C-alpha positions in Angstrom: -19.3 -8.6 6.2 -18.0 -12.2 6.6 -16.3 -13.2 3.4 -17.1 -16.7 2.2 -13.7 -18.2 1.4 -15.2 -20.6 -1.1 -17.2 -18.1 -3.2 -14.9 -15.2 -4.2 -14.7 -14.0 -7.7 -11.6 -12.4 -9.1 -12.1 -8.7 -9.3 -15.3 -8.6 -7.4 -15.3 -6.3 -4.3 -19.0 -5.4 -4.2 -20.2 -5.1 -0.6 -16.7 -5.1 0.9 -15.5 -2.5 3.3 -11.9 -1.5 2.9 -9.5 0.8 4.8 -6.7 2.2 2.8 -3.8 4.2 4.2 -1.7 6.7 2.2 -4.9 7.3 0.2 -4.4 11.0 -0.8 -2.0 10.3 -3.7 0.0 7.8 -5.6 -0.6 4.1 -5.0 -3.1 4.6 -2.2 -5.3 6.9 -4.3 -5.2 4.5 -7.2 -6.2 1.6 -4.9 -9.1 3.7 -3.5 -10.4 4.6 -7.0 -10.1 1.1 -8.2 -12.1 -0.2 -5.3 -14.8 2.5 -5.4 -15.4 2.0 -9.1 -16.1 -1.7 -8.4 -18.6 -1.2 -5.6 -16.6 -1.3 -2.4 -17.0 1.0 0.5 -13.7 2.7 1.3 -12.4 4.3 4.5 -9.5 6.4 3.3 -6.7 7.6 5.6 -4.1 10.3 5.0 -2.7 13.5 6.5 -3.6 15.9 3.8 -7.3 16.8 4.0 -7.9 18.6 0.7 -6.1 15.9 -1.4 -7.7 13.1 0.6 -11.3 14.4 0.2 -10.8 15.0 -3.6 -9.8 11.4 -4.3 -13.3 10.0 -3.7 -15.3 13.1 -3.9 -18.0 11.7 -6.3 -18.7 8.8 -3.9 -19.1 10.8 -0.7 -22.8 11.5 -1.1 -23.6 7.7 -1.5 -21.6 7.0 1.7 -19.2 4.8 -0.2 -16.2 7.0 0.6 -15.3 8.2 4.0 -12.1 10.3 4.6 -10.2 10.2 7.8 -7.4 12.8 8.3 -4.9 10.9 10.3 -1.1 10.5 10.8 -0.5 6.7 10.6 2.4 7.2 13.1 0.0 8.4 15.8 -0.7 5.1 17.6 -3.5 6.5 19.8 -5.3 8.0 16.8 -5.0 4.8 14.8 -6.4 2.7 17.8 -9.3 5.2 18.2 -10.2 5.0 14.5 -10.1 1.2 14.4 -12.2 0.9 17.6 -14.8 3.2 16.1 -15.0 1.2 12.9 -15.2 -2.1 14.8 -18.4 -0.7 16.5 -19.9 1.1 13.6 -18.6 -0.2 10.2 -16.3 -3.2 10.5 -13.7 -3.6 7.7 -12.9 -6.8 5.9 -9.9 -5.6 4.0 -6.9 -3.5 4.9 -4.5 -1.9 2.4 -1.4 -0.2 3.8 0.0 2.1 1.3 1.3 5.0 3.5 4.9 5.7 3.0 7.6 8.3 2.7 11.3 8.9 2.1 13.8 11.4 3.4 16.5 13.7 2.1 19.4 13.5 2.4 19.2 9.7 2.3 22.7 8.3 1.8 23.8 6.4 4.9 26.5 8.9 6.0 24.0 11.7 5.9 21.0 10.2 7.7 20.4 11.7 11.1 18.6 10.0 14.0 15.5 12.2 13.9 15.0 11.6 10.2 15.5 7.8 10.7 12.9 7.8 13.6 10.4 9.7 11.5 10.7 7.4 8.5 10.4 4.2 10.6 7.4 5.6 12.4 5.5 6.2 9.2 6.6 3.3 7.0 7.0 0.5 9.6 5.4 1.4 12.9 2.3 2.8 11.1 1.9 -0.5 9.3 2.1 -2.4 12.5 -0.4 -0.2 14.3 -3.0 -0.7 11.6 -2.4 -4.4 11.0 -2.4 -5.3 14.7 -5.3 -3.0 15.5 -7.5 -4.3 12.7 -6.7 -7.9 13.4 -10.0 -8.7 15.3 -12.0 -7.3 12.4 -10.0 -9.3 9.8 -10.3 -12.5 11.8 -14.1 -12.0 12.1 -14.5 -11.4 8.3 -12.0 -13.9 6.9 -10.4 -10.8 5.7 -7.4 -9.6 3.6 -4.5 -7.3 4.4 -2.1 -5.9 1.7 1.1 -4.2 2.7 2.8 -2.1 0.0 6.5 -2.7 0.5 9.1 -2.2 -2.2 11.7 -4.1 -4.2 14.1 -2.0 -2.0 13.3 -4.5 0.7 15.1 -7.1 -1.4 18.0 -5.4 -3.2 20.0 -2.2 -2.6 19.1 0.8 -4.8 19.2 4.6 -4.6 16.3 4.9 -2.1 18.6 4.9 0.8 19.3 2.7 3.8 16.6 4.0 6.0 13.9 3.5 3.4 15.2 0.0 2.5 15.3 -1.0 6.2 11.7 0.2 6.7 10.4 -1.7 3.7 12.4 -4.8 4.7 10.7 -4.5 8.1 7.3 -4.4 6.4 8.1 -7.6 4.6 9.2 -9.3 7.8 6.1 -8.0 9.5 3.8 -9.4 6.8 5.6 -12.8 6.7 5.5 -13.2 10.5 1.9 -12.1 10.8 0.8 -14.4 8.0 2.6 -17.3 9.6 0.6 -16.7 12.8 -2.8 -15.8 11.3 -3.4 -17.9 8.2 -5.2 -20.6 10.3 -7.5 -17.8 11.5 -8.6 -17.1 8.0 -6.6 -13.9 7.5 -4.7 -13.6 4.3 -1.8 -11.2 4.2 -0.1 -10.1 1.0 3.1 -8.1 0.4 3.4 -6.2 -2.9 6.9 -5.1 -3.7 6.9 -2.6 -6.6 9.9 -1.4 -8.3 10.1 2.2 -9.5 6.6 3.7 -9.5 5.5 7.0 -11.0 4.2 8.7 -7.9 4.8 12.1 -6.2 7.5 10.5 -4.0 9.9 10.4 -7.0 9.7 14.2 -7.2 11.4 14.3 -3.8 14.4 12.4 -4.9 17.7 14.3 -4.7 17.6 14.2 -8.6 14.0 13.6 -9.8 13.8 11.4 -12.9 12.9 13.2 -16.2 9.3 13.1 -17.4 10.2 11.2 -20.6 11.5 8.3 -18.5 8.5 8.1 -16.1 6.2 6.7 -18.7 8.3 3.5 -18.5 7.8 3.3 -14.7 5.2 1.2 -13.1 2.1 3.3 -12.8 0.0 3.5 -9.6 -2.9 1.8 -11.3 -0.7 -1.2 -12.0 -0.1 -1.7 -8.3 -3.9 -1.2 -7.7 -4.6 -4.0 -10.1 -2.2 -6.3 -8.3 -3.9 -5.4 -5.0 -7.3 -6.1 -6.5 -6.2 -9.5 -7.7 -4.7 -10.5 -4.3 -7.8 -9.6 -2.3 -10.2 -11.3 -4.6 -8.3 -14.5 -5.2 -10.4 -17.6 -4.2 -10.1 -18.1 -0.5 -8.3 -21.4 -0.7 -5.2 -19.5 -2.1 -3.2 -16.7 -0.6 -1.1 -14.4 -2.8 1.7 -14.1 -0.3 4.2 -11.9 -2.1 4.2 -10.1 -5.5 7.2 -8.4 -7.0 6.5 -5.9 -9.7 9.2 -4.4 -11.9 9.3 -1.8 -14.7 9.8 -4.1 -17.7 12.3 -2.0 -19.6 14.1 -0.5 -16.6 14.4 -3.2 -14.0 14.8 -6.9 -13.4 15.3 -8.7 -10.1 18.3 -7.3 -8.4 19.1 -4.8 -11.2 18.1 -1.3 -12.3 19.0 0.3 -15.6 20.2 3.8 -15.0 20.0 5.2 -18.6 16.9 5.9 -20.6 16.4 2.6 -22.5 16.2 2.4 -26.3 12.7 1.3 -27.0 11.0 0.1 -30.2 8.5 2.5 -31.8 4.9 1.8 -30.8 5.7 0.4 -27.3 3.9 2.3 -24.6 
């Protein structure tokens, strides 16, 4: 549908058609569930069929949830999906949450194949979807949200390849927004700090469970996404940085478990 830029209500996504990548777990799954619960139709993209289908299983029968098993780094498959949707069910919102990291990840240990694979998923995949969906977003006065990372802005333990891919996403969003804002397309980058998702289990040393409750939770990023795409059309939320209050501030990460007052959760 064509979104009226003058009549958007914060949090209202009823009637909208959204494509979400990385939808089988973590931030992507939280975004999907947030949108479905508020009346949006969601086309969900991920590689893992069983997990992907389970995320929105209760909405399948109504037609509100459609799963697409797809590797975001497969350019031909991405182009085919977007062409089909343009003809049959055009989207007005795009949320790019697909991402991965590698091990080993310190700069002296990264090999070229691992680098290429990570850039293909995190950065090239985002480009394929954003560029391919552009005609639909222009037609609908639509929104695109790219889930980047604070690692795009300051060095951390995520590794040089991951940081480069997320910085590339930030540059992609900024450049595309510069070119497309006059066409009615709003593009938002969300840069979360440490988030409690399955990707942290693949760290060389996974963080302890007692610390993870102080991480940003996937639903927090979903809430930021919802706010960005339902902001009144006169305003674009260009970039949002989210940090875990007790663990991080801009440019800094606390390594030890913080001492927290009783009752704070």
